[in-house]
N, C-alpha and C positions, 0 to 999 in steps of 0.2 A: 469825309466822315460818311460812314454807311446812315442810311436812310432812318433808321431805329435801333441802336442798339440794345437798350435799358429800358427798365419800367418802374415805376414809382407806381404805388397803390398808396390809396390813399380813403380812409374811408371813418365815418364821423355817427355818432350817435344820432345827429339830425340831417335832415334834409340836407342836400348838398347843391343849391341853383347853381347854375351854369358864370354865375359872376358872385360866387361867394370868399367872400375873405383867405378861407383854408386852400380855395385852388387858387387863387394870387400867389399866396403866400408859398404853393409847393413850387406853383413854377418860379416866382423870384428866386428860390432856394437852387432850383434846377439853375438856372443861367445863369446864379452869381457862382456855382461852380465847373460854367463852362457846358455845360450843356444845352443842346442846341434839336433846330427842328421840333418841337414839344407838339403832342396831339393826344389830345385828351378823348378816352375810350370808357364810357360810362356802363359801367357792370348792374348797377341799381339808384334807385335815389339815394340812398346814404352811402357810394362808394365809385371810385372812380379809376380807371386808369391812366396815367401819365405815359406815355411812350417816349422817347428821347433816344437821340446821337451823343455817347460819350465816349472818351477813350482815357479818361483815368479806371482808379481802381475802386472808387467809390466815396461817399461825403456822408460828413454829419446830419441827423436828420432830427439832434434835437430841439432846435427852435421850432417842430413842426407838431412834437409828439404832446405838447400838452391841450393842444385844439385837433386832432384826430391821429387815430392808430395808422402807422405805414410802415413802409419798407419799399426797399429797392435791391433790383437784382440786374442778374442780363438775363435778355430774352430766349436766348442760344442755349438756358440750363434751368429753365422757369418747370417744366412740367416734369413733376416728381413724381418717383416709381412708390416710394416708401412713404411712411409716414408712421413715426415713432411719438407716442403721447406721455408722459407720465399721471398718474393717478389723482393723488392726493392732490386738491386745489386747484386741479388742472382739467379734467374730465367730470372729476366731481367734485362738490361746493364743503368739503370735509378736508378736515387730518384724521384719518381715522383710526390713528392709535388714542387722539387727543378725546375721539367720541368715547373710545373703550375705556381710559381714564376716568372718564365725566360719570359714566354708567356705573364702574365700580368703586366712584368716589373717590378717584387718585388725581382728580383732574389738574386738582395745584399743584402737583407736584412733578407732572409732566408737559403740560401745556407748555411751559416757559423755556422747558428745554428744546422742546420740537422749532419755536422760534427763534431758537439762538442757532439752532443747527439747520435751518432754512434760512438764515440771512447769512451764512458760512461763518459764523462765528467758533462752530465747534464740529469737531469733526465727526462723519456722518455715520460709521459704521460703531465709533467708539459710544456714539450718542443712544444709538440703537440699542445696541446691547446692553448697556445703561435702565432706559425706557422698561424694558421688557423685562428685566429683573424686578422692577419694582409693581410689575402686575404679575410676578410668578404666587399663584394658590389661587388666582382669580378664575370661574368659571368657561372655559372655551365657549359654552352657548351664549355668553354675551355679545360673540361677533354677529349672533344670529336677531338678536334686539338691533343693533346699529344698522344693520342689513334693512332692516323694516324701516328707516326712518330715513336712508342714501338720497341725495336729492345731486340730479346729474345739472351739472352747469346749464345753462343755457345756450340753444345751438349743438351740443355735442353729437345729439342722436341725427340729426341731419347733415353736420361738420363730415362724420366717419359714414356713413350710407351713400355720402354724394363721394368720396373718395372714391370708393370700393365701387361704386358704378364707373370711374374713370381710371378702372384699371389701376388703383393704386393698393398696396400688402398694407395691412395696419397691424401695428402693434403696440401693445401697451405694459407700457415697463414701467413698474412700479418699485421703489425701495420701501412700500406698505406689503401688505402679507396677501400672500395667494387665495387667502379664505374670501377676503374682499376683491380682489383683483378679476375673481375668474366668475363673480356675481357683476359686476362693470364691464367686462370685456365682454360678456353672453348678450349685457343688457343692450349695448352697444351695437355690437357687433363684430369686435375687432377679430382679426386671424389669429392673432397670436397672444399669448399674456406668460408676460414673466414676473416675480415677484418672491419674497422670502415666504418660509415658512417656519413657521413655531413649532418648538417642542413642547409636545401636550400631553403625559401623563395621570390615566386615571380621569380624564374629563378636563382636567386642570390645565390653564398653563405653566410652565414647568419655571419659564425665567430664561428660555435658552432659546436659540435660533438655530437651524438646522440646516449645514452646508454652506457655501458662500452665502455674502451678504451681496442682496444686488444695491450697490452702492453708486456713486459719481463714476466711476472707473469702469464698474459693471456696466451700467447703462451705456455707455461709448462702446464697450465689448461689444455687446448685443446688437447697439446699428451696426458694427463694421460687420458683424457676422450675420444680417439678415443682409445686408449688403451683396454678400457673396454666396447667399443661398439666393437669393433673386437675380442674381448673374448684375447687379449693377455698380455703381459707384457711392458712396458718400455724398456728394455733390448732386444728387440723385434723390437723395433725402430731406424729409421733414422731420423734424426733431422740437418736439414742444414744452416746455415745461414752467413752472413756478419759483424753485429753489435751488439752492446752492448746488445741491447733489444733479443736477438739473445741465447745469457748465458743460461739462466738457460733452454731451452729445449734443447740445445744441451748438457749440462749437464748432464741431466738423463736421454737420449736416449741412448741406449746400443752402438751406432754408432753416435758420436757427430761429423757432419765435418764442417769446418771454410772454406767458400768457397772467396777467394781474402780477408781474415779477418784482422778486424783490429786487433792492437796487444794485446787488452784487449779478441777475441776473439782467437784467436791463443797459449794464456796461457792456455787455458780450453780446446781446440778441441784436443782431441787424430790422428783425420783422420783429412788433412788438404790440401786443393788445393788451389796453390798458385803460380803455373806454368803452369798448363794444361788446363783441360777442363773440362763442370759437367759431362760428359760421364765415371770421373773418378770415378764418385761414384756405377758406374754398375761394376770395376774393383775393390774395395773395398767387393763389394758382390763377388767378385770370378768369375763373369762373362766373358766372353771370347771374342772377340770382332766380332767374328763369330755369336756368340750367339746374339749380338745388334737385336733390330726391327729398320733395318734403314729404313728411310720418303723415 
């Protein structure tokens, strides 16, 4: 068996000592699945890599997830060339459409639909059209009010900046609206952004969407088109998101990451961030904390 073929990254909200139970638990899972020749590489005081030799296709990390964020993959495909991220509840701490609805006094009519949609209970495209119809007649400038209160999720700026400095092309791909996506992409430094366009008439939201909706399959197609644009393959792409409409792009990417994901996302994402912050994306790439591009 080769010296090292795979990696497992383990990230804790707390300091990981060399004798921490979480390390022992991770090593036990690897050995239980016939991984061998383990070597620990420290990435920070809260993150470690375990390199090991393994001949299988992968194994379940569910027993470790209540204690740490983690993921595993092949060393030969580790370093990625493209980063594609969802926006709402991933890069930013909001569902933008819910925020707009709240400011318009329509929150109760829309937020429950959003929650069911992100859980995969409702078709995304139909749900989005329905929610936008509810907003018909609302002053479009309400987005300016929402943008003033936007909060980036912890680690978002450092993560995008560091990936770019490591030569990774970045894209924000949102089922929300370009009005917001352009603001967030500029703030965080994304190379590209894709989102839906609201129809506006006389300064009011008309209740319609212009063109094709950026839904689940569209996100997947955008990731694939970016791979062609940058002359690479999905195996060399990272995709991250939290909702059901992110599952197709997470599933096709070489490194699919669930960020505070709904249950349907956790079912599909081999890499998960449920306890820490977005800088865990960098640890999954094997980047040590002292190499982060600090703000």
